[in-house]
C-alpha angles and dihedrals in degrees: 000000000000116000115218122214127206115246110263114256124220121241125273090246092054094047092046091052090051092054090044091052091052091051093047090051090050092049092048091055093048117062099210099082094041092050093048096042102041117006099046098049090042090053091048091050094052095044095045093048094047095045104040106008095097092045092053091048091052091047100044106016091233129107109249092208090081090063099032097057093053091044093050093044091053092043090050090053089053094044090053094047091052093048091049092045093058089073094057097080089050091050090049094049093047091052095245093128090052091049091052089048091056096050117109092254134101111288093230095053097083092052095042089045090056091050090047091052090050090051093050092047091049092049091054092045092049090051092053094046091046091051090051088048090054088054089054094050108282112146132181118224094187135066129284088269088065090051092051092047089048091059094042095058093075088050090061090048095050095050091058094039091049091055088055090048091051092048090054099037097054089055097041121097098211105000094253090126089064091063092055090045091051096055098068093033095056092038088063089060091060097032089063141078089309112095131004100029117252092247090062092059125090113283096243092053097048098081091049092050096040096055102038114109099253095054094064090043093055092042089057091053092045091051091049090053100041096036091243131138113313108162100075097045089043092055091049091046091049092049091052091046095050093044095048093043091051090055101037103039097064091047092050093047094048092046094048092048093048091050092048094048094046090082095222 
């Protein structure tokens, strides 16, 4: 009697990379994600630095580029995630999510592949924005490890933010809710420790800005570039990341699974 064996399955990492590669190819062919993730924040960085950079330096004595580059890198990560997330309701309604769910692959690979693609896109965007920042006067006082860590911080942000985008997009009819969600989220990136410094803001606003999630994130990036304190803002950033991920990840996973199993 012949014994049959199930066909070997590839690993979750391999399947996730396959899905991520397909998404990256799709985004590269369509201009929307690239414009939102790279061109728009780069334009904002250049215009802000040229228009008000000297005024902030005269007012505070600090170079605003060390806050602007982190703020624009984080904002670019969010812009790109929102632009990519707008396609999820369409994929759900056309039944693409259900088709992916029925493929002989691990159920988690499509979702992890999307997050991996977002991370890769953000890393490239952060590299471009950082290079532009160097052209505008950004300098790193630390080692190359500090430079690498500097560009990886937005990747951490976008993974968590993308889970929130997915959780909303799979439940949204047309994706319009994502636009309203993006306004306060991206505003936090600029209403933070970017530019101007927190100490230059009105007294009653300072606590709100200082303890919101993006401020500690940008302070970590500023410290990595200037060689300043990193540990305290990193611990605050890590606490925000763990707390938000613990809340958002289960919601995103349940929502994605429900949308995939709906059969639409």
